All heavy atoms as TSV, in Angstrom:
chain	resi	resn	atom	element	x	y	z
A	1	MET	N	N	28.666	41.255	-23.877
A	1	MET	CA	C	28.585	40.220	-22.866
A	1	MET	C	C	29.932	40.024	-22.167
A	1	MET	O	O	29.969	39.535	-21.062
A	1	MET	CB	C	28.124	38.911	-23.503
A	1	MET	CG	C	26.677	38.906	-23.952
A	1	MET	SD	S	25.466	39.203	-22.676
A	1	MET	CE	C	25.526	37.688	-21.795
A	2	ARG	N	N	31.030	40.378	-22.811
A	2	ARG	CA	C	32.338	40.181	-22.193
A	2	ARG	C	C	32.457	40.928	-20.870
A	2	ARG	O	O	32.957	40.349	-19.908
A	2	ARG	CB	C	33.448	40.582	-23.155
A	2	ARG	CG	C	34.806	40.484	-22.506
A	2	ARG	CD	C	35.817	39.856	-23.426
A	2	ARG	NE	N	37.140	39.861	-22.846
A	2	ARG	CZ	C	37.590	38.963	-21.988
A	2	ARG	NH1	N	36.819	37.982	-21.614
A	2	ARG	NH2	N	38.806	39.038	-21.511
A	3	PRO	N	N	32.021	42.205	-20.771
A	3	PRO	CA	C	32.123	42.872	-19.468
A	3	PRO	C	C	31.372	42.137	-18.361
A	3	PRO	O	O	31.783	42.148	-17.207
A	3	PRO	CB	C	31.513	44.245	-19.717
A	3	PRO	CG	C	31.610	44.461	-21.174
A	3	PRO	CD	C	31.524	43.102	-21.803
A	4	ILE	N	N	30.295	41.481	-18.717
A	4	ILE	CA	C	29.526	40.728	-17.718
A	4	ILE	C	C	30.324	39.526	-17.248
A	4	ILE	O	O	30.385	39.231	-16.055
A	4	ILE	CB	C	28.159	40.309	-18.293
A	4	ILE	CG1	C	27.317	41.552	-18.552
A	4	ILE	CG2	C	27.447	39.362	-17.341
A	4	ILE	CD1	C	26.068	41.298	-19.322
A	5	ALA	N	N	30.961	38.825	-18.187
A	5	ALA	CA	C	31.753	37.654	-17.801
A	5	ALA	C	C	32.928	38.053	-16.919
A	5	ALA	O	O	33.221	37.386	-15.922
A	5	ALA	CB	C	32.252	36.936	-19.051
A	6	VAL	N	N	33.586	39.152	-17.256
A	6	VAL	CA	C	34.698	39.636	-16.424
A	6	VAL	C	C	34.166	40.113	-15.081
A	6	VAL	O	O	34.730	39.829	-14.030
A	6	VAL	CB	C	35.462	40.767	-17.151
A	6	VAL	CG1	C	36.482	41.414	-16.237
A	6	VAL	CG2	C	36.142	40.226	-18.396
A	7	GLY	N	N	33.057	40.845	-15.108
A	7	GLY	CA	C	32.461	41.355	-13.876
A	7	GLY	C	C	32.021	40.253	-12.943
A	7	GLY	O	O	32.165	40.358	-11.725
A	8	ARG	N	N	31.492	39.179	-13.501
A	8	ARG	CA	C	31.026	38.061	-12.680
A	8	ARG	C	C	32.162	37.540	-11.796
A	8	ARG	O	O	31.977	37.263	-10.618
A	8	ARG	CB	C	30.504	36.953	-13.589
A	8	ARG	CG	C	29.803	35.854	-12.851
A	8	ARG	CD	C	29.283	34.749	-13.775
A	8	ARG	NE	N	28.842	35.205	-15.070
A	8	ARG	CZ	C	29.285	34.705	-16.222
A	8	ARG	NH1	N	30.178	33.745	-16.251
A	8	ARG	NH2	N	28.824	35.163	-17.363
A	9	LYS	N	N	33.334	37.446	-12.371
A	9	LYS	CA	C	34.485	36.981	-11.607
A	9	LYS	C	C	34.864	38.000	-10.529
A	9	LYS	O	O	35.211	37.644	-9.412
A	9	LYS	CB	C	35.666	36.748	-12.554
A	9	LYS	CG	C	36.800	35.998	-11.958
A	9	LYS	CD	C	37.812	35.677	-13.043
A	9	LYS	CE	C	38.837	34.710	-12.543
A	9	LYS	NZ	N	39.825	34.392	-13.557
A	10	ASN	N	N	34.781	39.279	-10.861
A	10	ASN	CA	C	35.119	40.335	-9.905
A	10	ASN	C	C	34.089	40.458	-8.792
A	10	ASN	O	O	34.413	40.848	-7.679
A	10	ASN	CB	C	35.269	41.676	-10.624
A	10	ASN	CG	C	36.435	41.699	-11.571
A	10	ASN	OD1	O	37.385	40.949	-11.414
A	10	ASN	ND2	N	36.373	42.556	-12.571
A	11	TRP	N	N	32.834	40.177	-9.089
A	11	TRP	CA	C	31.755	40.347	-8.110
A	11	TRP	C	C	31.482	39.092	-7.298
A	11	TRP	O	O	30.539	39.045	-6.518
A	11	TRP	CB	C	30.453	40.738	-8.808
A	11	TRP	CG	C	30.542	41.940	-9.666
A	11	TRP	CD1	C	31.303	43.053	-9.442
A	11	TRP	CD2	C	29.851	42.178	-10.883
A	11	TRP	NE1	N	31.118	43.945	-10.458
A	11	TRP	CE2	C	30.230	43.437	-11.356
A	11	TRP	CE3	C	28.940	41.429	-11.625
A	11	TRP	CZ2	C	29.742	43.986	-12.528
A	11	TRP	CZ3	C	28.456	41.971	-12.788
A	11	TRP	CH2	C	28.846	43.232	-13.233
A	12	LEU	N	N	32.278	38.083	-7.485
A	12	LEU	CA	C	32.016	36.779	-6.884
A	12	LEU	C	C	31.754	36.843	-5.384
A	12	LEU	O	O	30.848	36.201	-4.872
A	12	LEU	CB	C	33.189	35.833	-7.184
A	12	LEU	CG	C	33.010	34.380	-6.765
A	12	LEU	CD1	C	31.833	33.770	-7.511
A	12	LEU	CD2	C	34.278	33.603	-7.087
A	13	HIS	N	N	32.511	37.618	-4.668
A	13	HIS	CA	C	32.396	37.643	-3.211
A	13	HIS	C	C	31.800	38.947	-2.673
A	13	HIS	O	O	31.934	39.244	-1.490
A	13	HIS	CB	C	33.764	37.399	-2.579
A	13	HIS	CG	C	34.355	36.088	-3.006
A	13	HIS	ND1	N	33.845	34.877	-2.586
A	13	HIS	CD2	C	35.366	35.798	-3.843
A	13	HIS	CE1	C	34.540	33.895	-3.128
A	13	HIS	NE2	N	35.471	34.431	-3.898
A	14	VAL	N	N	31.149	39.724	-3.522
A	14	VAL	CA	C	30.566	40.991	-3.105
A	14	VAL	C	C	29.098	40.790	-2.768
A	14	VAL	O	O	28.370	40.135	-3.490
A	14	VAL	CB	C	30.700	42.041	-4.224
A	14	VAL	CG1	C	30.017	43.332	-3.836
A	14	VAL	CG2	C	32.154	42.299	-4.525
A	15	GLY	N	N	28.660	41.386	-1.675
A	15	GLY	CA	C	27.244	41.359	-1.333
A	15	GLY	C	C	26.821	40.096	-0.636
A	15	GLY	O	O	27.573	39.460	0.083
A	16	SER	N	N	25.587	39.710	-0.878
A	16	SER	CA	C	24.998	38.565	-0.202
A	16	SER	C	C	24.520	37.535	-1.220
A	16	SER	O	O	24.625	37.741	-2.429
A	16	SER	CB	C	23.817	39.037	0.641
A	16	SER	OG	O	22.807	39.547	-0.200
A	17	ALA	N	N	23.953	36.473	-0.723
A	17	ALA	CA	C	23.432	35.420	-1.602
A	17	ALA	C	C	22.264	35.926	-2.457
A	17	ALA	O	O	22.040	35.438	-3.561
A	17	ALA	CB	C	22.988	34.224	-0.775
A	18	GLN	N	N	21.543	36.905	-1.971
A	18	GLN	CA	C	20.409	37.455	-2.723
A	18	GLN	C	C	20.860	38.384	-3.848
A	18	GLN	O	O	20.077	38.720	-4.730
A	18	GLN	CB	C	19.461	38.230	-1.798
A	18	GLN	CG	C	18.765	37.389	-0.770
A	18	GLN	CD	C	19.590	37.233	0.505
A	18	GLN	OE1	O	20.597	37.907	0.695
A	18	GLN	NE2	N	19.193	36.318	1.367
A	19	ALA	N	N	22.117	38.811	-3.825
A	19	ALA	CA	C	22.598	39.760	-4.826
A	19	ALA	C	C	22.676	39.130	-6.214
A	19	ALA	O	O	22.420	39.802	-7.210
A	19	ALA	CB	C	23.961	40.309	-4.422
A	20	GLY	N	N	23.024	37.867	-6.292
A	20	GLY	CA	C	23.183	37.206	-7.592
A	20	GLY	C	C	21.952	37.267	-8.475
A	20	GLY	O	O	22.032	37.738	-9.618
A	21	PRO	N	N	20.789	36.828	-7.998
A	21	PRO	CA	C	19.591	36.904	-8.840
A	21	PRO	C	C	19.192	38.341	-9.196
A	21	PRO	O	O	18.701	38.587	-10.292
A	21	PRO	CB	C	18.501	36.242	-7.984
A	21	PRO	CG	C	19.253	35.353	-7.055
A	21	PRO	CD	C	20.556	36.046	-6.786
A	22	LYS	N	N	19.439	39.266	-8.292
A	22	LYS	CA	C	19.097	40.666	-8.576
A	22	LYS	C	C	19.988	41.228	-9.674
A	22	LYS	O	O	19.505	41.893	-10.598
A	22	LYS	CB	C	19.211	41.511	-7.310
A	22	LYS	CG	C	18.138	41.161	-6.297
A	22	LYS	CD	C	18.318	41.933	-5.011
A	22	LYS	CE	C	17.282	41.493	-3.979
A	22	LYS	NZ	N	17.436	42.172	-2.713
A	23	ILE	N	N	21.280	40.959	-9.593
A	23	ILE	CA	C	22.200	41.423	-10.626
A	23	ILE	C	C	21.871	40.754	-11.958
A	23	ILE	O	O	21.888	41.397	-13.004
A	23	ILE	CB	C	23.661	41.149	-10.211
A	23	ILE	CG1	C	24.038	42.066	-9.057
A	23	ILE	CG2	C	24.616	41.328	-11.377
A	23	ILE	CD1	C	25.386	41.767	-8.447
A	24	ALA	N	N	21.539	39.474	-11.925
A	24	ALA	CA	C	21.185	38.756	-13.154
A	24	ALA	C	C	19.962	39.384	-13.821
A	24	ALA	O	O	19.929	39.530	-15.051
A	24	ALA	CB	C	20.930	37.286	-12.849
A	25	ALA	N	N	18.974	39.775	-13.039
A	25	ALA	CA	C	17.772	40.400	-13.600
A	25	ALA	C	C	18.095	41.758	-14.221
A	25	ALA	O	O	17.637	42.069	-15.329
A	25	ALA	CB	C	16.706	40.548	-12.519
A	26	ILE	N	N	18.891	42.546	-13.537
A	26	ILE	CA	C	19.257	43.872	-14.051
A	26	ILE	C	C	20.061	43.740	-15.339
A	26	ILE	O	O	19.795	44.429	-16.329
A	26	ILE	CB	C	20.032	44.663	-12.985
A	26	ILE	CG1	C	19.104	45.009	-11.822
A	26	ILE	CG2	C	20.655	45.929	-13.577
A	26	ILE	CD1	C	19.821	45.520	-10.589
A	27	LEU	N	N	21.046	42.850	-15.343
A	27	LEU	CA	C	21.863	42.673	-16.540
A	27	LEU	C	C	21.055	42.091	-17.696
A	27	LEU	O	O	21.310	42.414	-18.862
A	27	LEU	CB	C	23.067	41.792	-16.229
A	27	LEU	CG	C	24.098	42.430	-15.294
A	27	LEU	CD1	C	25.211	41.445	-14.981
A	27	LEU	CD2	C	24.658	43.699	-15.879
A	28	SER	N	N	20.074	41.276	-17.395
A	28	SER	CA	C	19.207	40.733	-18.437
A	28	SER	C	C	18.422	41.852	-19.125
A	28	SER	O	O	18.291	41.869	-20.355
A	28	SER	CB	C	18.255	39.707	-17.833
A	28	SER	OG	O	17.367	39.245	-18.804
A	29	ILE	N	N	17.925	42.783	-18.353
A	29	ILE	CA	C	17.191	43.919	-18.915
A	29	ILE	C	C	18.112	44.782	-19.770
A	29	ILE	O	O	17.766	45.179	-20.882
A	29	ILE	CB	C	16.536	44.750	-17.795
A	29	ILE	CG1	C	15.371	43.965	-17.193
A	29	ILE	CG2	C	16.059	46.103	-18.318
A	29	ILE	CD1	C	14.792	44.568	-15.946
A	30	ILE	N	N	19.305	45.059	-19.259
A	30	ILE	CA	C	20.253	45.889	-20.002
A	30	ILE	C	C	20.646	45.224	-21.315
A	30	ILE	O	O	20.673	45.867	-22.371
A	30	ILE	CB	C	21.482	46.204	-19.129
A	30	ILE	CG1	C	21.067	47.153	-18.001
A	30	ILE	CG2	C	22.614	46.795	-19.957
A	30	ILE	CD1	C	22.120	47.377	-16.946
A	31	GLU	N	N	20.940	43.945	-21.274
A	31	GLU	CA	C	21.321	43.241	-22.503
A	31	GLU	C	C	20.145	43.130	-23.474
A	31	GLU	O	O	20.342	43.165	-24.691
A	31	GLU	CB	C	21.895	41.864	-22.181
A	31	GLU	CG	C	23.277	41.928	-21.587
A	31	GLU	CD	C	24.287	42.650	-22.471
A	31	GLU	OE1	O	24.298	42.436	-23.706
A	31	GLU	OE2	O	25.062	43.441	-21.932
A	32	SER	N	N	18.928	43.010	-22.970
A	32	SER	CA	C	17.755	42.995	-23.850
A	32	SER	C	C	17.620	44.325	-24.573
A	32	SER	O	O	17.325	44.363	-25.770
A	32	SER	CB	C	16.483	42.705	-23.061
A	32	SER	OG	O	16.509	41.403	-22.553
A	33	CYS	N	N	17.844	45.413	-23.861
A	33	CYS	CA	C	17.800	46.748	-24.483
A	33	CYS	C	C	18.871	46.862	-25.559
A	33	CYS	O	O	18.602	47.357	-26.656
A	33	CYS	CB	C	17.996	47.838	-23.438
A	33	CYS	SG	S	16.597	48.044	-22.324
A	34	ARG	N	N	20.066	46.409	-25.266
A	34	ARG	CA	C	21.146	46.479	-26.262
A	34	ARG	C	C	20.828	45.630	-27.483
A	34	ARG	O	O	21.078	46.036	-28.613
A	34	ARG	CB	C	22.455	46.031	-25.637
A	34	ARG	CG	C	23.002	47.028	-24.665
A	34	ARG	CD	C	24.312	46.559	-24.084
A	34	ARG	NE	N	24.790	47.537	-23.112
A	34	ARG	CZ	C	25.713	47.286	-22.211
A	34	ARG	NH1	N	26.266	46.083	-22.148
A	34	ARG	NH2	N	26.096	48.209	-21.375
A	35	ARG	N	N	20.279	44.440	-27.261
A	35	ARG	CA	C	19.941	43.554	-28.378
A	35	ARG	C	C	18.873	44.177	-29.269
A	35	ARG	O	O	18.911	44.061	-30.493
A	35	ARG	CB	C	19.447	42.213	-27.844
A	35	ARG	CG	C	19.111	41.206	-28.932
A	35	ARG	CD	C	18.661	39.872	-28.363
A	35	ARG	NE	N	17.622	39.979	-27.358
A	35	ARG	CZ	C	16.316	40.060	-27.621
A	35	ARG	NH1	N	15.886	40.048	-28.851
A	35	ARG	NH2	N	15.442	40.137	-26.640
A	36	LEU	N	N	17.923	44.874	-28.655
A	36	LEU	CA	C	16.846	45.525	-29.397
A	36	LEU	C	C	17.237	46.900	-29.925
A	36	LEU	O	O	16.432	47.575	-30.568
A	36	LEU	CB	C	15.611	45.656	-28.502
A	36	LEU	CG	C	14.959	44.341	-28.090
A	36	LEU	CD1	C	13.962	44.565	-26.971
A	36	LEU	CD2	C	14.306	43.686	-29.291
A	37	LYS	N	N	18.469	47.323	-29.611
A	37	LYS	CA	C	18.998	48.625	-30.038
A	37	LYS	C	C	18.141	49.780	-29.546
A	37	LYS	O	O	17.833	50.715	-30.302
A	37	LYS	CB	C	19.173	48.658	-31.551
A	37	LYS	CG	C	20.222	47.689	-32.043
A	37	LYS	CD	C	20.359	47.769	-33.540
A	37	LYS	CE	C	21.506	46.981	-34.073
A	37	LYS	NZ	N	21.501	45.574	-33.951
A	38	ILE	N	N	17.721	49.698	-28.290
A	38	ILE	CA	C	17.006	50.817	-27.680
A	38	ILE	C	C	17.909	51.418	-26.606
A	38	ILE	O	O	18.668	50.703	-25.956
A	38	ILE	CB	C	15.634	50.411	-27.091
A	38	ILE	CG1	C	15.773	49.369	-25.997
A	38	ILE	CG2	C	14.727	49.887	-28.181
A	38	ILE	CD1	C	14.471	49.034	-25.312
A	39	PRO	N	N	17.847	52.724	-26.419
A	39	PRO	CA	C	18.691	53.373	-25.418
A	39	PRO	C	C	18.314	52.898	-24.007
A	39	PRO	O	O	17.175	53.058	-23.569
A	39	PRO	CB	C	18.399	54.858	-25.586
A	39	PRO	CG	C	17.670	54.984	-26.881
A	39	PRO	CD	C	17.047	53.664	-27.179
A	40	VAL	N	N	19.283	52.341	-23.308
A	40	VAL	CA	C	19.036	51.791	-21.971
A	40	VAL	C	C	18.541	52.884	-21.032
A	40	VAL	O	O	17.583	52.692	-20.276
A	40	VAL	CB	C	20.311	51.121	-21.412
A	40	VAL	CG1	C	20.089	50.638	-19.996
A	40	VAL	CG2	C	20.737	49.981	-22.303
A	41	ARG	N	N	19.188	54.038	-21.074
A	41	ARG	CA	C	18.789	55.141	-20.175
A	41	ARG	C	C	17.364	55.612	-20.444
A	41	ARG	O	O	16.620	55.892	-19.515
A	41	ARG	CB	C	19.759	56.308	-20.297
A	41	ARG	CG	C	21.085	56.015	-19.670
A	41	ARG	CD	C	21.979	57.204	-19.732
A	41	ARG	NE	N	23.273	56.840	-19.201
A	41	ARG	CZ	C	24.098	57.681	-18.643
A	41	ARG	NH1	N	23.774	58.948	-18.560
A	41	ARG	NH2	N	25.252	57.271	-18.180
A	42	ASP	N	N	16.989	55.718	-21.709
A	42	ASP	CA	C	15.620	56.141	-22.034
A	42	ASP	C	C	14.604	55.132	-21.526
A	42	ASP	O	O	13.565	55.499	-20.968
A	42	ASP	CB	C	15.453	56.319	-23.539
A	42	ASP	CG	C	16.253	57.490	-24.076
A	42	ASP	OD1	O	16.730	58.322	-23.272
A	42	ASP	OD2	O	16.407	57.578	-25.307
A	43	TYR	N	N	14.906	53.847	-21.726
A	43	TYR	CA	C	14.004	52.795	-21.249
A	43	TYR	C	C	13.850	52.870	-19.733
A	43	TYR	O	O	12.738	52.880	-19.217
A	43	TYR	CB	C	14.532	51.418	-21.672
A	43	TYR	CG	C	13.807	50.284	-20.994
A	43	TYR	CD1	C	12.537	49.903	-21.393
A	43	TYR	CD2	C	14.376	49.610	-19.922
A	43	TYR	CE1	C	11.856	48.873	-20.764
A	43	TYR	CE2	C	13.711	48.579	-19.286
A	43	TYR	CZ	C	12.456	48.214	-19.710
A	43	TYR	OH	O	11.792	47.207	-19.070
A	44	LEU	N	N	14.966	52.912	-19.025
A	44	LEU	CA	C	14.913	52.944	-17.561
A	44	LEU	C	C	14.251	54.218	-17.050
A	44	LEU	O	O	13.489	54.181	-16.080
A	44	LEU	CB	C	16.318	52.799	-16.975
A	44	LEU	CG	C	16.980	51.440	-17.197
A	44	LEU	CD1	C	18.412	51.467	-16.685
A	44	LEU	CD2	C	16.193	50.325	-16.543
A	45	ARG	N	N	14.528	55.349	-17.705
A	45	ARG	CA	C	13.922	56.623	-17.295
A	45	ARG	C	C	12.404	56.581	-17.445
A	45	ARG	O	O	11.666	57.173	-16.651
A	45	ARG	CB	C	14.495	57.754	-18.142
A	45	ARG	CG	C	14.082	59.125	-17.665
A	45	ARG	CD	C	14.675	60.252	-18.497
A	45	ARG	NE	N	16.082	60.069	-18.762
A	45	ARG	CZ	C	16.618	60.043	-19.992
A	45	ARG	NH1	N	15.858	60.189	-21.056
A	45	ARG	NH2	N	17.910	59.878	-20.161
A	46	ASP	N	N	11.930	55.859	-18.437
A	46	ASP	CA	C	10.489	55.774	-18.685
A	46	ASP	C	C	9.802	54.740	-17.788
A	46	ASP	O	O	8.697	54.956	-17.313
A	46	ASP	CB	C	10.257	55.425	-20.153
A	46	ASP	CG	C	8.812	55.578	-20.577
A	46	ASP	OD1	O	8.139	56.494	-20.072
A	46	ASP	OD2	O	8.363	54.776	-21.412
A	47	VAL	N	N	10.467	53.616	-17.521
A	47	VAL	CA	C	9.834	52.494	-16.823
A	47	VAL	C	C	9.981	52.562	-15.303
A	47	VAL	O	O	9.026	52.277	-14.571
A	47	VAL	CB	C	10.390	51.154	-17.361
A	47	VAL	CG1	C	9.926	49.995	-16.526
A	47	VAL	CG2	C	9.971	50.971	-18.801
A	48	LEU	N	N	11.143	52.924	-14.820
A	48	LEU	CA	C	11.404	52.839	-13.375
A	48	LEU	C	C	10.501	53.697	-12.483
A	48	LEU	O	O	10.081	53.222	-11.432
A	48	LEU	CB	C	12.871	53.150	-13.078
A	48	LEU	CG	C	13.854	52.054	-13.453
A	48	LEU	CD1	C	15.273	52.495	-13.118
A	48	LEU	CD2	C	13.532	50.750	-12.764
A	49	PRO	N	N	10.191	54.944	-12.848
A	49	PRO	CA	C	9.369	55.751	-11.933
A	49	PRO	C	C	8.017	55.131	-11.578
A	49	PRO	O	O	7.543	55.263	-10.459
A	49	PRO	CB	C	9.180	57.075	-12.668
A	49	PRO	CG	C	10.363	57.174	-13.550
A	49	PRO	CD	C	10.647	55.755	-13.979
A	50	GLY	N	N	7.363	54.445	-12.483
A	50	GLY	CA	C	6.050	53.875	-12.204
A	50	GLY	C	C	6.080	52.400	-11.846
A	50	GLY	O	O	5.036	51.784	-11.637
A	51	LEU	N	N	7.260	51.827	-11.736
A	51	LEU	CA	C	7.377	50.393	-11.525
A	51	LEU	C	C	6.808	49.941	-10.178
A	51	LEU	O	O	6.145	48.911	-10.101
A	51	LEU	CB	C	8.845	49.966	-11.638
A	51	LEU	CG	C	9.109	48.477	-11.699
A	51	LEU	CD1	C	8.424	47.862	-12.906
A	51	LEU	CD2	C	10.605	48.232	-11.772
A	52	ALA	N	N	7.014	50.705	-9.133
A	52	ALA	CA	C	6.546	50.311	-7.798
A	52	ALA	C	C	5.022	50.261	-7.722
A	52	ALA	O	O	4.466	49.459	-6.975
A	52	ALA	CB	C	7.089	51.265	-6.749
A	53	ASP	N	N	4.354	51.088	-8.517
A	53	ASP	CA	C	2.895	51.154	-8.465
A	53	ASP	C	C	2.216	50.305	-9.542
A	53	ASP	O	O	0.998	50.238	-9.594
A	53	ASP	CB	C	2.433	52.607	-8.629
A	53	ASP	CG	C	2.959	53.492	-7.517
A	53	ASP	OD1	O	3.093	52.998	-6.376
A	53	ASP	OD2	O	3.252	54.674	-7.790
A	54	ALA	N	N	2.999	49.647	-10.390
A	54	ALA	CA	C	2.433	48.877	-11.495
A	54	ALA	C	C	1.839	47.560	-10.987
A	54	ALA	O	O	2.397	46.906	-10.116
A	54	ALA	CB	C	3.505	48.583	-12.535
A	55	ALA	N	N	0.720	47.190	-11.554
A	55	ALA	CA	C	0.083	45.919	-11.221
A	55	ALA	C	C	0.864	44.783	-11.879
A	55	ALA	O	O	1.457	44.958	-12.941
A	55	ALA	CB	C	-1.360	45.903	-11.712
A	56	ILE	N	N	0.847	43.641	-11.259
A	56	ILE	CA	C	1.572	42.484	-11.776
A	56	ILE	C	C	1.066	42.089	-13.164
A	56	ILE	O	O	1.816	41.555	-13.976
A	56	ILE	CB	C	1.509	41.300	-10.776
A	56	ILE	CG1	C	2.539	40.228	-11.142
A	56	ILE	CG2	C	0.120	40.709	-10.735
A	56	ILE	CD1	C	3.944	40.602	-10.880
A	57	GLN	N	N	-0.182	42.388	-13.473
A	57	GLN	CA	C	-0.744	42.072	-14.776
A	57	GLN	C	C	-0.125	42.918	-15.884
A	57	GLN	O	O	-0.227	42.581	-17.053
A	57	GLN	CB	C	-2.274	42.272	-14.780
A	57	GLN	CG	C	-3.026	41.311	-13.905
A	57	GLN	CD	C	-3.064	41.740	-12.443
A	57	GLN	OE1	O	-2.626	42.828	-12.081
A	57	GLN	NE2	N	-3.572	40.867	-11.592
A	58	ARG	N	N	0.528	44.026	-15.529
A	58	ARG	CA	C	1.132	44.930	-16.514
A	58	ARG	C	C	2.604	44.631	-16.783
A	58	ARG	O	O	3.243	45.340	-17.554
A	58	ARG	CB	C	1.018	46.378	-16.038
A	58	ARG	CG	C	-0.386	46.919	-16.099
A	58	ARG	CD	C	-0.414	48.426	-15.960
A	58	ARG	NE	N	0.478	49.075	-16.913
A	58	ARG	CZ	C	1.327	50.059	-16.591
A	58	ARG	NH1	N	1.424	50.495	-15.361
A	58	ARG	NH2	N	2.102	50.612	-17.510
A	59	VAL	N	N	3.156	43.607	-16.186
A	59	VAL	CA	C	4.583	43.327	-16.331
A	59	VAL	C	C	4.966	43.135	-17.800
A	59	VAL	O	O	5.998	43.626	-18.247
A	59	VAL	CB	C	4.988	42.105	-15.481
A	59	VAL	CG1	C	6.391	41.654	-15.794
A	59	VAL	CG2	C	4.869	42.436	-14.019
A	60	ALA	N	N	4.140	42.461	-18.569
A	60	ALA	CA	C	4.439	42.228	-19.987
A	60	ALA	C	C	4.553	43.543	-20.762
A	60	ALA	O	O	5.302	43.633	-21.734
A	60	ALA	CB	C	3.376	41.336	-20.612
A	61	GLU	N	N	3.829	44.572	-20.331
A	61	GLU	CA	C	3.884	45.874	-20.992
A	61	GLU	C	C	5.177	46.622	-20.684
A	61	GLU	O	O	5.518	47.576	-21.380
A	61	GLU	CB	C	2.714	46.748	-20.546
A	61	GLU	CG	C	1.353	46.196	-20.853
A	61	GLU	CD	C	0.254	47.013	-20.193
A	61	GLU	OE1	O	0.512	48.172	-19.803
A	61	GLU	OE2	O	-0.855	46.489	-20.067
A	62	LEU	N	N	5.884	46.211	-19.654
A	62	LEU	CA	C	7.071	46.930	-19.207
A	62	LEU	C	C	8.379	46.312	-19.702
A	62	LEU	O	O	9.453	46.821	-19.396
A	62	LEU	CB	C	7.080	47.003	-17.679
A	62	LEU	CG	C	5.867	47.659	-17.045
A	62	LEU	CD1	C	5.926	47.557	-15.529
A	62	LEU	CD2	C	5.756	49.116	-17.475
A	63	THR	N	N	8.302	45.240	-20.464
A	63	THR	CA	C	9.515	44.607	-20.970
A	63	THR	C	C	10.161	45.498	-22.026
A	63	THR	O	O	9.483	46.324	-22.655
A	63	THR	CB	C	9.206	43.234	-21.594
A	63	THR	OG1	O	8.347	43.427	-22.709
A	63	THR	CG2	C	8.583	42.295	-20.576
A	64	PRO	N	N	11.456	45.351	-22.242
A	64	PRO	CA	C	12.110	46.158	-23.283
A	64	PRO	C	C	11.478	45.969	-24.670
A	64	PRO	O	O	11.352	46.938	-25.424
A	64	PRO	CB	C	13.556	45.664	-23.257
A	64	PRO	CG	C	13.766	45.215	-21.853
A	64	PRO	CD	C	12.440	44.606	-21.453
A	65	ALA	N	N	11.063	44.757	-25.010
A	65	ALA	CA	C	10.447	44.517	-26.330
A	65	ALA	C	C	9.128	45.281	-26.473
A	65	ALA	O	O	8.866	45.909	-27.509
A	65	ALA	CB	C	10.231	43.036	-26.548
A	66	ALA	N	N	8.298	45.251	-25.451
A	66	ALA	CA	C	7.019	45.977	-25.502
A	66	ALA	C	C	7.254	47.479	-25.532
A	66	ALA	O	O	6.560	48.214	-26.242
A	66	ALA	CB	C	6.159	45.583	-24.310
A	67	TRP	N	N	8.237	47.935	-24.752
A	67	TRP	CA	C	8.560	49.361	-24.738
A	67	TRP	C	C	9.020	49.815	-26.114
A	67	TRP	O	O	8.601	50.866	-26.608
A	67	TRP	CB	C	9.635	49.632	-23.688
A	67	TRP	CG	C	9.938	51.073	-23.472
A	67	TRP	CD1	C	9.333	51.917	-22.590
A	67	TRP	CD2	C	10.920	51.856	-24.164
A	67	TRP	NE1	N	9.890	53.164	-22.687
A	67	TRP	CE2	C	10.856	53.149	-23.647
A	67	TRP	CE3	C	11.837	51.575	-25.155
A	67	TRP	CZ2	C	11.692	54.181	-24.086
A	67	TRP	CZ3	C	12.663	52.598	-25.603
A	67	TRP	CH2	C	12.589	53.877	-25.078
A	68	ALA	N	N	9.884	49.016	-26.753
A	68	ALA	CA	C	10.388	49.354	-28.079
A	68	ALA	C	C	9.258	49.408	-29.099
A	68	ALA	O	O	9.229	50.300	-29.970
A	68	ALA	CB	C	11.440	48.345	-28.503
A	69	ALA	N	N	8.323	48.477	-29.005
A	69	ALA	CA	C	7.192	48.459	-29.941
A	69	ALA	C	C	6.328	49.711	-29.800
A	69	ALA	O	O	5.836	50.251	-30.802
A	69	ALA	CB	C	6.348	47.213	-29.717
A	70	ARG	N	N	6.155	50.195	-28.579
A	70	ARG	CA	C	5.360	51.415	-28.353
A	70	ARG	C	C	6.073	52.672	-28.836
A	70	ARG	O	O	5.422	53.651	-29.183
A	70	ARG	CB	C	5.043	51.571	-26.868
A	70	ARG	CG	C	3.921	50.745	-26.375
A	70	ARG	CD	C	3.404	51.213	-25.009
A	70	ARG	NE	N	4.437	51.609	-24.071
A	70	ARG	CZ	C	5.048	50.795	-23.191
A	70	ARG	NH1	N	4.740	49.525	-23.170
A	70	ARG	NH2	N	5.954	51.253	-22.368
A	71	HIS	N	N	7.398	52.673	-28.819
A	71	HIS	CA	C	8.153	53.893	-29.128
A	71	HIS	C	C	8.726	53.920	-30.545
A	71	HIS	O	O	9.568	54.748	-30.845
A	71	HIS	CB	C	9.276	54.074	-28.097
A	71	HIS	CG	C	8.732	54.487	-26.773
A	71	HIS	ND1	N	8.288	53.569	-25.848
A	71	HIS	CD2	C	8.544	55.698	-26.226
A	71	HIS	CE1	C	7.862	54.222	-24.788
A	71	HIS	NE2	N	8.002	55.505	-24.995
A	72	ARG	N	N	8.270	53.040	-31.396
A	72	ARG	CA	C	8.753	53.069	-32.803
A	72	ARG	C	C	7.690	53.537	-33.730
A	72	ARG	O	O	6.580	53.620	-33.541
A	72	ARG	CB	C	9.231	51.676	-33.199
A	72	ARG	CG	C	10.518	51.386	-32.505
A	72	ARG	CD	C	11.228	50.222	-33.110
A	72	ARG	NE	N	12.466	50.080	-32.347
A	72	ARG	CZ	C	13.148	48.981	-32.247
A	72	ARG	NH1	N	12.746	47.927	-32.875
A	72	ARG	NH2	N	14.234	48.929	-31.550
């Protein structure tokens, strides 16, 4: 979490007002993967390609916790 706290200060004036929530969502996913001890790259490689076509009802299946449960 320390790199995020340092990065937050560095990224303060980068981008637009919409960038903050987007970065927060991405970092939340990455930290969830780390907490669950799953490889971030493997998770993203598996989930991202089909994300644009996924139905909103399938969002729960795409979380790091659900992904980890399927791959153990």
